[in-house]
Each structure stands twice: as C-alpha cells, then as structure tokens.
Jmol script that loads the backbone (N, CA, C; Angstrom):
load data "model"
ATOM      1  N   UNK A   1       2.774  17.875  13.547  1.00  0.00           N
ATOM      2  CA  UNK A   1       2.371  16.872  14.521  1.00  0.00           C
ATOM      3  C   UNK A   1       1.802  15.667  13.773  1.00  0.00           C
ATOM      4  N   UNK A   2       2.184  14.465  14.195  1.00  0.00           N
ATOM      5  CA  UNK A   2       1.671  13.250  13.567  1.00  0.00           C
ATOM      6  C   UNK A   2       0.181  13.089  13.826  1.00  0.00           C
ATOM      7  N   UNK A   3      -0.487  12.531  12.821  1.00  0.00           N
ATOM      8  CA  UNK A   3      -1.920  12.261  12.929  1.00  0.00           C
ATOM      9  C   UNK A   3      -2.113  10.782  13.245  1.00  0.00           C
ATOM     10  N   UNK A   4      -2.779  10.517  14.361  1.00  0.00           N
ATOM     11  CA  UNK A   4      -3.003   9.162  14.852  1.00  0.00           C
ATOM     12  C   UNK A   4      -4.487   8.837  14.800  1.00  0.00           C
ATOM     13  N   UNK A   5      -4.803   7.681  14.247  1.00  0.00           N
ATOM     14  CA  UNK A   5      -6.175   7.191  14.247  1.00  0.00           C
ATOM     15  C   UNK A   5      -6.310   6.136  15.336  1.00  0.00           C
ATOM     16  N   UNK A   6      -7.186   6.402  16.304  1.00  0.00           N
ATOM     17  CA  UNK A   6      -7.503   5.445  17.367  1.00  0.00           C
ATOM     18  C   UNK A   6      -8.839   4.802  17.032  1.00  0.00           C
ATOM     19  N   UNK A   7      -8.889   3.479  17.093  1.00  0.00           N
ATOM     20  CA  UNK A   7     -10.107   2.755  16.748  1.00  0.00           C
ATOM     21  C   UNK A   7     -10.459   1.795  17.881  1.00  0.00           C
ATOM     22  N   UNK A   8     -11.617   1.995  18.474  1.00  0.00           N
ATOM     23  CA  UNK A   8     -12.080   1.118  19.555  1.00  0.00           C
ATOM     24  C   UNK A   8     -13.570   1.328  19.729  1.00  0.00           C
ATOM     25  N   UNK A   9     -14.321   0.261  19.887  1.00  0.00           N
ATOM     26  CA  UNK A   9     -15.767   0.408  20.046  1.00  0.00           C
ATOM     27  C   UNK A   9     -16.165   0.725  21.489  1.00  0.00           C
ATOM     28  N   UNK A  10     -15.214   0.706  22.406  1.00  0.00           N
ATOM     29  CA  UNK A  10     -15.470   1.137  23.775  1.00  0.00           C
ATOM     30  C   UNK A  10     -15.221   2.648  23.812  1.00  0.00           C
ATOM     31  N   UNK A  11     -16.287   3.405  23.739  1.00  0.00           N
ATOM     32  CA  UNK A  11     -16.157   4.862  23.596  1.00  0.00           C
ATOM     33  C   UNK A  11     -15.497   5.517  24.813  1.00  0.00           C
ATOM     34  N   UNK A  12     -15.718   4.970  26.006  1.00  0.00           N
ATOM     35  CA  UNK A  12     -15.074   5.525  27.193  1.00  0.00           C
ATOM     36  C   UNK A  12     -13.561   5.341  27.115  1.00  0.00           C
ATOM     37  N   UNK A  13     -13.124   4.141  26.759  1.00  0.00           N
ATOM     38  CA  UNK A  13     -11.692   3.878  26.612  1.00  0.00           C
ATOM     39  C   UNK A  13     -11.106   4.748  25.507  1.00  0.00           C
ATOM     40  N   UNK A  14     -11.809   4.861  24.403  1.00  0.00           N
ATOM     41  CA  UNK A  14     -11.368   5.675  23.267  1.00  0.00           C
ATOM     42  C   UNK A  14     -11.163   7.131  23.692  1.00  0.00           C
ATOM     43  N   UNK A  15     -12.087   7.660  24.462  1.00  0.00           N
ATOM     44  CA  UNK A  15     -11.993   9.047  24.918  1.00  0.00           C
ATOM     45  C   UNK A  15     -10.812   9.235  25.876  1.00  0.00           C
ATOM     46  N   UNK A  16     -10.645   8.333  26.823  1.00  0.00           N
ATOM     47  CA  UNK A  16      -9.542   8.431  27.793  1.00  0.00           C
ATOM     48  C   UNK A  16      -8.202   8.329  27.078  1.00  0.00           C
ATOM     49  N   UNK A  17      -8.073   7.373  26.179  1.00  0.00           N
ATOM     50  CA  UNK A  17      -6.826   7.193  25.437  1.00  0.00           C
ATOM     51  C   UNK A  17      -6.539   8.415  24.568  1.00  0.00           C
ATOM     52  N   UNK A  18      -7.560   8.950  23.948  1.00  0.00           N
ATOM     53  CA  UNK A  18      -7.412  10.135  23.111  1.00  0.00           C
ATOM     54  C   UNK A  18      -6.875  11.316  23.924  1.00  0.00           C
ATOM     55  N   UNK A  19      -7.439  11.546  25.070  1.00  0.00           N
ATOM     56  CA  UNK A  19      -6.996  12.644  25.941  1.00  0.00           C
ATOM     57  C   UNK A  19      -5.540  12.445  26.352  1.00  0.00           C
ATOM     58  N   UNK A  20      -5.171  11.211  26.661  1.00  0.00           N
ATOM     59  CA  UNK A  20      -3.800  10.914  27.086  1.00  0.00           C
ATOM     60  C   UNK A  20      -2.777  11.141  25.975  1.00  0.00           C
ATOM     61  N   UNK A  21      -3.224  11.094  24.724  1.00  0.00           N
ATOM     62  CA  UNK A  21      -2.295  11.212  23.591  1.00  0.00           C
ATOM     63  C   UNK A  21      -2.325  12.563  22.878  1.00  0.00           C
ATOM     64  N   UNK A  22      -3.225  13.445  23.279  1.00  0.00           N
ATOM     65  CA  UNK A  22      -3.401  14.725  22.582  1.00  0.00           C
ATOM     66  C   UNK A  22      -2.161  15.609  22.558  1.00  0.00           C
ATOM     67  N   UNK A  23      -1.290  15.473  23.534  1.00  0.00           N
ATOM     68  CA  UNK A  23      -0.077  16.300  23.568  1.00  0.00           C
ATOM     69  C   UNK A  23       0.947  15.848  22.526  1.00  0.00           C
ATOM     70  N   UNK A  24       0.878  14.580  22.138  1.00  0.00           N
ATOM     71  CA  UNK A  24       1.869  14.014  21.228  1.00  0.00           C
ATOM     72  C   UNK A  24       1.366  13.822  19.800  1.00  0.00           C
ATOM     73  N   UNK A  25       0.046  13.782  19.619  1.00  0.00           N
ATOM     74  CA  UNK A  25      -0.540  13.501  18.312  1.00  0.00           C
ATOM     75  C   UNK A  25      -1.758  14.383  18.067  1.00  0.00           C
ATOM     76  N   UNK A  26      -2.052  14.563  16.797  1.00  0.00           N
ATOM     77  CA  UNK A  26      -3.361  15.060  16.401  1.00  0.00           C
ATOM     78  C   UNK A  26      -4.210  13.789  16.295  1.00  0.00           C
ATOM     79  N   UNK A  27      -5.136  13.619  17.219  1.00  0.00           N
ATOM     80  CA  UNK A  27      -5.844  12.352  17.365  1.00  0.00           C
ATOM     81  C   UNK A  27      -7.181  12.371  16.633  1.00  0.00           C
ATOM     82  N   UNK A  28      -7.406  11.323  15.843  1.00  0.00           N
ATOM     83  CA  UNK A  28      -8.688  11.075  15.193  1.00  0.00           C
ATOM     84  C   UNK A  28      -9.244   9.799  15.796  1.00  0.00           C
ATOM     85  N   UNK A  29     -10.554   9.774  16.034  1.00  0.00           N
ATOM     86  CA  UNK A  29     -11.173   8.626  16.689  1.00  0.00           C
ATOM     87  C   UNK A  29     -12.203   7.978  15.773  1.00  0.00           C
ATOM     88  N   UNK A  30     -12.277   6.657  15.892  1.00  0.00           N
ATOM     89  CA  UNK A  30     -13.307   5.891  15.191  1.00  0.00           C
ATOM     90  C   UNK A  30     -13.785   4.808  16.148  1.00  0.00           C
ATOM     91  N   UNK A  31     -15.108   4.584  16.170  1.00  0.00           N
ATOM     92  CA  UNK A  31     -15.625   3.583  17.097  1.00  0.00           C
ATOM     93  C   UNK A  31     -15.879   2.231  16.424  1.00  0.00           C
ATOM     94  N   UNK A  32     -15.257   2.019  15.283  1.00  0.00           N
ATOM     95  CA  UNK A  32     -15.385   0.735  14.606  1.00  0.00           C
ATOM     96  C   UNK A  32     -14.712   0.749  13.248  1.00  0.00           C
ATOM     97  N   UNK A  33     -14.793  -0.381  12.603  1.00  0.00           N
ATOM     98  CA  UNK A  33     -14.136  -0.591  11.316  1.00  0.00           C
ATOM     99  C   UNK A  33     -14.643   0.369  10.237  1.00  0.00           C
ATOM    100  N   UNK A  34     -15.948   0.464  10.077  1.00  0.00           N
ATOM    101  CA  UNK A  34     -16.483   1.296   8.991  1.00  0.00           C
ATOM    102  C   UNK A  34     -16.140   2.768   9.204  1.00  0.00           C
ATOM    103  N   UNK A  35     -16.214   3.247  10.421  1.00  0.00           N
ATOM    104  CA  UNK A  35     -15.875   4.639  10.688  1.00  0.00           C
ATOM    105  C   UNK A  35     -14.378   4.875  10.471  1.00  0.00           C
ATOM    106  N   UNK A  36     -13.538   3.912  10.833  1.00  0.00           N
ATOM    107  CA  UNK A  36     -12.092   4.040  10.613  1.00  0.00           C
ATOM    108  C   UNK A  36     -11.775   4.160   9.126  1.00  0.00           C
ATOM    109  N   UNK A  37     -12.437   3.361   8.314  1.00  0.00           N
ATOM    110  CA  UNK A  37     -12.205   3.424   6.869  1.00  0.00           C
ATOM    111  C   UNK A  37     -12.625   4.773   6.292  1.00  0.00           C
ATOM    112  N   UNK A  38     -13.698   5.358   6.834  1.00  0.00           N
ATOM    113  CA  UNK A  38     -14.132   6.683   6.389  1.00  0.00           C
ATOM    114  C   UNK A  38     -13.091   7.738   6.739  1.00  0.00           C
ATOM    115  N   UNK A  39     -12.529   7.655   7.936  1.00  0.00           N
ATOM    116  CA  UNK A  39     -11.492   8.608   8.331  1.00  0.00           C
ATOM    117  C   UNK A  39     -10.293   8.467   7.405  1.00  0.00           C
ATOM    118  N   UNK A  40      -9.896   7.230   7.132  1.00  0.00           N
ATOM    119  CA  UNK A  40      -8.729   6.988   6.271  1.00  0.00           C
ATOM    120  C   UNK A  40      -8.946   7.505   4.846  1.00  0.00           C
ATOM    121  N   UNK A  41     -10.191   7.558   4.408  1.00  0.00           N
ATOM    122  CA  UNK A  41     -10.500   8.085   3.070  1.00  0.00           C
ATOM    123  C   UNK A  41     -10.423   9.608   3.008  1.00  0.00           C
ATOM    124  N   UNK A  42     -10.480  10.266   4.176  1.00  0.00           N
ATOM    125  CA  UNK A  42     -10.551  11.723   4.167  1.00  0.00           C
ATOM    126  C   UNK A  42      -9.374  12.435   4.834  1.00  0.00           C
ATOM    127  N   UNK A  43      -8.623  11.728   5.688  1.00  0.00           N
ATOM    128  CA  UNK A  43      -7.545  12.372   6.447  1.00  0.00           C
ATOM    129  C   UNK A  43      -6.232  11.617   6.207  1.00  0.00           C
ATOM    130  N   UNK A  44      -5.142  12.326   5.926  1.00  0.00           N
ATOM    131  CA  UNK A  44      -3.839  11.662   5.769  1.00  0.00           C
ATOM    132  C   UNK A  44      -3.265  11.279   7.147  1.00  0.00           C
ATOM    133  N   UNK A  45      -3.520  10.062   7.557  1.00  0.00           N
ATOM    134  CA  UNK A  45      -3.115   9.542   8.876  1.00  0.00           C
ATOM    135  C   UNK A  45      -1.665   9.058   8.816  1.00  0.00           C
ATOM    136  N   UNK A  46      -0.926   9.214   9.929  1.00  0.00           N
ATOM    137  CA  UNK A  46       0.458   8.752  10.011  1.00  0.00           C
ATOM    138  C   UNK A  46       0.620   7.425  10.729  1.00  0.00           C
ATOM    139  N   UNK A  47      -0.344   7.063  11.598  1.00  0.00           N
ATOM    140  CA  UNK A  47      -0.268   5.802  12.346  1.00  0.00           C
ATOM    141  C   UNK A  47      -1.664   5.424  12.833  1.00  0.00           C
ATOM    142  N   UNK A  48      -1.852   4.124  13.059  1.00  0.00           N
ATOM    143  CA  UNK A  48      -3.146   3.608  13.506  1.00  0.00           C
ATOM    144  C   UNK A  48      -2.941   2.736  14.737  1.00  0.00           C
ATOM    145  N   UNK A  49      -3.823   2.903  15.694  1.00  0.00           N
ATOM    146  CA  UNK A  49      -3.880   2.040  16.872  1.00  0.00           C
ATOM    147  C   UNK A  49      -5.318   1.533  16.953  1.00  0.00           C
ATOM    148  N   UNK A  50      -5.484   0.225  16.789  1.00  0.00           N
ATOM    149  CA  UNK A  50      -6.836  -0.323  16.718  1.00  0.00           C
ATOM    150  C   UNK A  50      -7.032  -1.479  17.683  1.00  0.00           C
ATOM    151  N   UNK A  51      -8.199  -1.497  18.291  1.00  0.00           N
ATOM    152  CA  UNK A  51      -8.609  -2.635  19.105  1.00  0.00           C
ATOM    153  C   UNK A  51      -8.764  -3.849  18.197  1.00  0.00           C
ATOM    154  N   UNK A  52      -8.603  -5.034  18.763  1.00  0.00           N
ATOM    155  CA  UNK A  52      -8.771  -6.243  17.959  1.00  0.00           C
ATOM    156  C   UNK A  52     -10.255  -6.533  17.743  1.00  0.00           C
ATOM    157  N   UNK A  53     -11.011  -6.691  18.815  1.00  0.00           N
ATOM    158  CA  UNK A  53     -12.429  -7.056  18.692  1.00  0.00           C
ATOM    159  C   UNK A  53     -13.314  -5.818  18.775  1.00  0.00           C
ATOM    160  N   UNK A  54     -14.150  -5.637  17.740  1.00  0.00           N
ATOM    161  CA  UNK A  54     -15.121  -4.542  17.724  1.00  0.00           C
ATOM    162  C   UNK A  54     -16.442  -5.084  17.190  1.00  0.00           C
ATOM    163  N   UNK A  55     -17.489  -4.306  17.343  1.00  0.00           N
ATOM    164  CA  UNK A  55     -18.819  -4.770  16.935  1.00  0.00           C
ATOM    165  C   UNK A  55     -18.946  -5.010  15.429  1.00  0.00           C
ATOM    166  N   UNK A  56     -18.315  -4.169  14.621  1.00  0.00           N
ATOM    167  CA  UNK A  56     -18.511  -4.271  13.168  1.00  0.00           C
ATOM    168  C   UNK A  56     -17.302  -4.855  12.436  1.00  0.00           C
ATOM    169  N   UNK A  57     -16.443  -5.535  13.146  1.00  0.00           N
ATOM    170  CA  UNK A  57     -15.266  -6.148  12.528  1.00  0.00           C
ATOM    171  C   UNK A  57     -14.123  -6.178  13.531  1.00  0.00           C
ATOM    172  N   UNK A  58     -12.961  -6.502  13.046  1.00  0.00           N
ATOM    173  CA  UNK A  58     -11.804  -6.588  13.928  1.00  0.00           C
ATOM    174  C   UNK A  58     -10.696  -5.654  13.444  1.00  0.00           C
ATOM    175  N   UNK A  59      -9.758  -5.418  14.324  1.00  0.00           N
ATOM    176  CA  UNK A  59      -8.571  -4.675  13.926  1.00  0.00           C
ATOM    177  C   UNK A  59      -7.823  -5.399  12.832  1.00  0.00           C
ATOM    178  N   UNK A  60      -7.903  -6.720  12.849  1.00  0.00           N
ATOM    179  CA  UNK A  60      -7.283  -7.521  11.793  1.00  0.00           C
ATOM    180  C   UNK A  60      -7.954  -7.246  10.448  1.00  0.00           C
ATOM    181  N   UNK A  61      -9.274  -7.103  10.445  1.00  0.00           N
ATOM    182  CA  UNK A  61      -9.980  -6.732   9.213  1.00  0.00           C
ATOM    183  C   UNK A  61      -9.494  -5.376   8.705  1.00  0.00           C
ATOM    184  N   UNK A  62      -9.280  -4.458   9.631  1.00  0.00           N
ATOM    185  CA  UNK A  62      -8.819  -3.120   9.256  1.00  0.00           C
ATOM    186  C   UNK A  62      -7.422  -3.172   8.654  1.00  0.00           C
ATOM    187  N   UNK A  63      -6.537  -3.887   9.286  1.00  0.00           N
ATOM    188  CA  UNK A  63      -5.175  -3.940   8.753  1.00  0.00           C
ATOM    189  C   UNK A  63      -5.134  -4.662   7.408  1.00  0.00           C
ATOM    190  N   UNK A  64      -5.940  -5.697   7.246  1.00  0.00           N
ATOM    191  CA  UNK A  64      -6.005  -6.378   5.947  1.00  0.00           C
ATOM    192  C   UNK A  64      -6.478  -5.408   4.866  1.00  0.00           C
ATOM    193  N   UNK A  65      -7.502  -4.630   5.191  1.00  0.00           N
ATOM    194  CA  UNK A  65      -8.066  -3.672   4.242  1.00  0.00           C
ATOM    195  C   UNK A  65      -7.033  -2.626   3.825  1.00  0.00           C
ATOM    196  N   UNK A  66      -6.334  -2.060   4.792  1.00  0.00           N
ATOM    197  CA  UNK A  66      -5.384  -1.009   4.422  1.00  0.00           C
ATOM    198  C   UNK A  66      -4.158  -1.581   3.718  1.00  0.00           C
ATOM    199  N   UNK A  67      -3.738  -2.788   4.080  1.00  0.00           N
ATOM    200  CA  UNK A  67      -2.593  -3.397   3.390  1.00  0.00           C
ATOM    201  C   UNK A  67      -2.965  -3.748   1.952  1.00  0.00           C
ATOM    202  N   UNK A  68      -4.220  -4.149   1.706  1.00  0.00           N
ATOM    203  CA  UNK A  68      -4.681  -4.412   0.332  1.00  0.00           C
ATOM    204  C   UNK A  68      -4.661  -3.139  -0.516  1.00  0.00           C
ATOM    205  N   UNK A  69      -4.807  -1.985   0.129  1.00  0.00           N
ATOM    206  CA  UNK A  69      -4.753  -0.707  -0.570  1.00  0.00           C
ATOM    207  C   UNK A  69      -3.322  -0.168  -0.635  1.00  0.00           C
ATOM    208  N   UNK A  70      -2.357  -1.015  -0.251  1.00  0.00           N
ATOM    209  CA  UNK A  70      -0.929  -0.639  -0.235  1.00  0.00           C
ATOM    210  C   UNK A  70      -0.632   0.524   0.699  1.00  0.00           C
ATOM    211  N   UNK A  71      -1.377   0.615   1.783  1.00  0.00           N
ATOM    212  CA  UNK A  71      -1.111   1.611   2.816  1.00  0.00           C
ATOM    213  C   UNK A  71      -0.206   0.954   3.854  1.00  0.00           C
ATOM    214  N   UNK A  72       0.965   1.529   4.048  1.00  0.00           N
ATOM    215  CA  UNK A  72       1.954   0.902   4.929  1.00  0.00           C
ATOM    216  C   UNK A  72       2.217   1.730   6.187  1.00  0.00           C
ATOM    217  N   UNK A  73       1.181   2.255   6.767  1.00  0.00           N
ATOM    218  CA  UNK A  73       1.307   3.027   7.999  1.00  0.00           C
ATOM    219  C   UNK A  73       1.719   2.143   9.164  1.00  0.00           C
ATOM    220  N   UNK A  74       2.423   2.713  10.155  1.00  0.00           N
ATOM    221  CA  UNK A  74       2.640   1.969  11.393  1.00  0.00           C
ATOM    222  C   UNK A  74       1.283   1.616  12.003  1.00  0.00           C
ATOM    223  N   UNK A  75       1.164   0.395  12.478  1.00  0.00           N
ATOM    224  CA  UNK A  75      -0.122  -0.110  12.969  1.00  0.00           C
ATOM    225  C   UNK A  75       0.112  -0.853  14.275  1.00  0.00           C
ATOM    226  N   UNK A  76      -0.622  -0.461  15.305  1.00  0.00           N
ATOM    227  CA  UNK A  76      -0.570  -1.149  16.593  1.00  0.00           C
ATOM    228  C   UNK A  76      -1.924  -1.786  16.838  1.00  0.00           C
ATOM    229  N   UNK A  77      -1.934  -3.092  16.941  1.00  0.00           N
ATOM    230  CA  UNK A  77      -3.140  -3.853  17.227  1.00  0.00           C
ATOM    231  C   UNK A  77      -3.174  -4.067  18.731  1.00  0.00           C
ATOM    232  N   UNK A  78      -4.271  -3.722  19.388  1.00  0.00           N
ATOM    233  CA  UNK A  78      -4.343  -3.863  20.840  1.00  0.00           C
ATOM    234  C   UNK A  78      -5.556  -4.682  21.244  1.00  0.00           C
ATOM    235  N   UNK A  79      -5.452  -5.278  22.423  1.00  0.00           N
ATOM    236  CA  UNK A  79      -6.552  -6.066  22.948  1.00  0.00           C
ATOM    237  C   UNK A  79      -6.427  -6.149  24.465  1.00  0.00           C
ATOM    238  N   UNK A  80      -7.542  -6.328  25.116  1.00  0.00           N
ATOM    239  CA  UNK A  80      -7.527  -6.586  26.553  1.00  0.00           C
ATOM    240  C   UNK A  80      -7.091  -8.013  26.844  1.00  0.00           C
ATOM    241  N   UNK A  81      -7.083  -8.828  25.818  1.00  0.00           N
ATOM    242  CA  UNK A  81      -6.662 -10.229  25.908  1.00  0.00           C
ATOM    243  C   UNK A  81      -5.188 -10.312  25.529  1.00  0.00           C
ATOM    244  N   UNK A  82      -4.369 -10.899  26.375  1.00  0.00           N
ATOM    245  CA  UNK A  82      -2.937 -10.966  26.074  1.00  0.00           C
ATOM    246  C   UNK A  82      -2.533 -12.283  25.403  1.00  0.00           C
ATOM    247  N   UNK A  83      -3.419 -12.846  24.621  1.00  0.00           N
ATOM    248  CA  UNK A  83      -3.152 -14.086  23.888  1.00  0.00           C
ATOM    249  C   UNK A  83      -1.928 -13.892  22.987  1.00  0.00           C
ATOM    250  N   UNK A  84      -0.928 -14.718  23.140  1.00  0.00           N
ATOM    251  CA  UNK A  84       0.316 -14.568  22.383  1.00  0.00           C
ATOM    252  C   UNK A  84       0.119 -14.789  20.880  1.00  0.00           C
ATOM    253  N   UNK A  85      -0.974 -15.399  20.473  1.00  0.00           N
ATOM    254  CA  UNK A  85      -1.247 -15.561  19.039  1.00  0.00           C
ATOM    255  C   UNK A  85      -1.402 -14.218  18.344  1.00  0.00           C
ATOM    256  N   UNK A  86      -1.882 -13.218  19.091  1.00  0.00           N
ATOM    257  CA  UNK A  86      -2.058 -11.882  18.510  1.00  0.00           C
ATOM    258  C   UNK A  86      -0.724 -11.286  18.074  1.00  0.00           C
ATOM    259  N   UNK A  87       0.350 -11.614  18.784  1.00  0.00           N
ATOM    260  CA  UNK A  87       1.677 -11.110  18.429  1.00  0.00           C
ATOM    261  C   UNK A  87       2.052 -11.600  17.035  1.00  0.00           C
ATOM    262  N   UNK A  88       1.884 -12.901  16.807  1.00  0.00           N
ATOM    263  CA  UNK A  88       2.216 -13.474  15.501  1.00  0.00           C
ATOM    264  C   UNK A  88       1.300 -12.963  14.399  1.00  0.00           C
ATOM    265  N   UNK A  89       0.019 -12.817  14.714  1.00  0.00           N
ATOM    266  CA  UNK A  89      -0.928 -12.293  13.726  1.00  0.00           C
ATOM    267  C   UNK A  89      -0.520 -10.881  13.312  1.00  0.00           C
ATOM    268  N   UNK A  90      -0.229 -10.039  14.290  1.00  0.00           N
ATOM    269  CA  UNK A  90       0.168  -8.662  13.985  1.00  0.00           C
ATOM    270  C   UNK A  90       1.450  -8.647  13.153  1.00  0.00           C
ATOM    271  N   UNK A  91       2.434  -9.433  13.532  1.00  0.00           N
ATOM    272  CA  UNK A  91       3.698  -9.477  12.792  1.00  0.00           C
ATOM    273  C   UNK A  91       3.496  -9.894  11.341  1.00  0.00           C
ATOM    274  N   UNK A  92       2.559 -10.799  11.110  1.00  0.00           N
ATOM    275  CA  UNK A  92       2.346 -11.271   9.743  1.00  0.00           C
ATOM    276  C   UNK A  92       1.837 -10.147   8.825  1.00  0.00           C
ATOM    277  N   UNK A  93       1.327  -9.067   9.412  1.00  0.00           N
ATOM    278  CA  UNK A  93       0.877  -7.902   8.643  1.00  0.00           C
ATOM    279  C   UNK A  93       1.787  -6.697   8.881  1.00  0.00           C
ATOM    280  N   UNK A  94       2.999  -6.956   9.343  1.00  0.00           N
ATOM    281  CA  UNK A  94       3.978  -5.903   9.606  1.00  0.00           C
ATOM    282  C   UNK A  94       3.417  -4.874  10.587  1.00  0.00           C
ATOM    283  N   UNK A  95       2.798  -5.374  11.645  1.00  0.00           N
ATOM    284  CA  UNK A  95       2.222  -4.531  12.681  1.00  0.00           C
ATOM    285  C   UNK A  95       2.732  -5.000  14.040  1.00  0.00           C
ATOM    286  N   UNK A  96       2.425  -4.225  15.060  1.00  0.00           N
ATOM    287  CA  UNK A  96       2.786  -4.575  16.430  1.00  0.00           C
ATOM    288  C   UNK A  96       1.532  -4.939  17.200  1.00  0.00           C
ATOM    289  N   UNK A  97       1.705  -5.690  18.268  1.00  0.00           N
ATOM    290  CA  UNK A  97       0.590  -6.013  19.155  1.00  0.00           C
ATOM    291  C   UNK A  97       0.936  -5.563  20.559  1.00  0.00           C
ATOM    292  N   UNK A  98      -0.067  -5.058  21.261  1.00  0.00           N
ATOM    293  CA  UNK A  98       0.118  -4.677  22.652  1.00  0.00           C
ATOM    294  C   UNK A  98      -1.161  -4.984  23.418  1.00  0.00           C
ATOM    295  N   UNK A  99      -1.002  -5.628  24.562  1.00  0.00           N
ATOM    296  CA  UNK A  99      -2.135  -5.831  25.454  1.00  0.00           C
ATOM    297  C   UNK A  99      -2.461  -4.488  26.102  1.00  0.00           C
ATOM    298  N   UNK A 100      -3.729  -4.184  26.265  1.00  0.00           N
ATOM    299  CA  UNK A 100      -4.126  -2.902  26.841  1.00  0.00           C
ATOM    300  C   UNK A 100      -3.625  -2.729  28.269  1.00  0.00           C
ATOM    301  N   UNK A 101      -3.295  -3.810  28.932  1.00  0.00           N
ATOM    302  CA  UNK A 101      -2.803  -3.709  30.309  1.00  0.00           C
ATOM    303  C   UNK A 101      -1.297  -3.496  30.366  1.00  0.00           C
ATOM    304  N   UNK A 102      -0.602  -3.616  29.230  1.00  0.00           N
ATOM    305  CA  UNK A 102       0.834  -3.345  29.175  1.00  0.00           C
ATOM    306  C   UNK A 102       1.063  -1.840  29.092  1.00  0.00           C
ATOM    307  N   UNK A 103       2.266  -1.441  28.818  1.00  0.00           N
ATOM    308  CA  UNK A 103       2.605  -0.027  28.717  1.00  0.00           C
ATOM    309  C   UNK A 103       2.133   0.516  27.362  1.00  0.00           C
ATOM    310  N   UNK A 104       0.835   0.591  27.202  1.00  0.00           N
ATOM    311  CA  UNK A 104       0.208   0.954  25.928  1.00  0.00           C
ATOM    312  C   UNK A 104       0.614   2.344  25.446  1.00  0.00           C
ATOM    313  N   UNK A 105       0.602   3.322  26.323  1.00  0.00           N
ATOM    314  CA  UNK A 105       0.914   4.689  25.897  1.00  0.00           C
ATOM    315  C   UNK A 105       2.305   4.809  25.307  1.00  0.00           C
ATOM    316  N   UNK A 106       3.298   4.196  25.929  1.00  0.00           N
ATOM    317  CA  UNK A 106       4.665   4.308  25.387  1.00  0.00           C
ATOM    318  C   UNK A 106       4.790   3.600  24.047  1.00  0.00           C
ATOM    319  N   UNK A 107       4.055   2.508  23.861  1.00  0.00           N
ATOM    320  CA  UNK A 107       4.103   1.808  22.578  1.00  0.00           C
ATOM    321  C   UNK A 107       3.431   2.622  21.477  1.00  0.00           C
ATOM    322  N   UNK A 108       2.355   3.310  21.807  1.00  0.00           N
ATOM    323  CA  UNK A 108       1.704   4.157  20.810  1.00  0.00           C
ATOM    324  C   UNK A 108       2.598   5.339  20.469  1.00  0.00           C
ATOM    325  N   UNK A 109       3.203   5.951  21.472  1.00  0.00           N
ATOM    326  CA  UNK A 109       4.066   7.104  21.232  1.00  0.00           C
ATOM    327  C   UNK A 109       5.291   6.745  20.396  1.00  0.00           C
ATOM    328  N   UNK A 110       5.665   5.478  20.401  1.00  0.00           N
ATOM    329  CA  UNK A 110       6.827   5.025  19.612  1.00  0.00           C
ATOM    330  C   UNK A 110       6.482   4.767  18.152  1.00  0.00           C
ATOM    331  N   UNK A 111       5.205   4.817  17.794  1.00  0.00           N
ATOM    332  CA  UNK A 111       4.790   4.547  16.402  1.00  0.00           C
ATOM    333  C   UNK A 111       5.388   5.564  15.451  1.00  0.00           C
TER     334      UNK A 111
END
end "model"
wireframe off; spacefill off
backbone 0.3
color backbone group
C-alpha cells in the first residue's frame, strides 16, 4: 500500500481527509512544515498532499525543501483559495494544485 503524507494545520480537516483516504493509502499526518519534515526523515513516503498556507510555513516551502534534497515524490499542493497562480507555482516544482473545494479525493488517489 502506498504511503501518503497529508500536511495541513487544520487538524479537523486533516483528520477527515485521513479517514477518507485510509482505504487507499497508509496515511501519515503532519500539522505543519516542521512535523512534515520529521515524518519525511523517518518514513519512506510515496506521495505528499500539503496545504498551501500553514502556521509554520507553506506547502511551497515544503516542496522547495524536498526538491532541494532531490526527493521527487508526487506532490499535490492544495488550498481553499482557488487562485490560478497556485497552478503555475505548483507546476514550476513539478507538482499539481487542487482547490479543496474541487474533486480533491480523486486527485489525491491519482497520485
């Protein structure tokens, strides 16, 4: 089973999303950038789904960090804001963007 890292500082959303994905992934959760980096140091993750805005950094900070370490995992950047600039930002790091109000579950399952 693929190992998915979900990163979001909204713990309620993180828990609901985790439950929705448990049948398809072994889900690991992080409530921010620093916790996500700790998980990545200890668990061989297959894909990452991260919120854009968090208290201790952004999903963009996370993707920059892992790309600097030459980690090329599938990465889905998500936000409640559907600003089209996020699409281009994600693409520039070889990642995907999805608004949380779109069909988020199917996009994560496609990672």
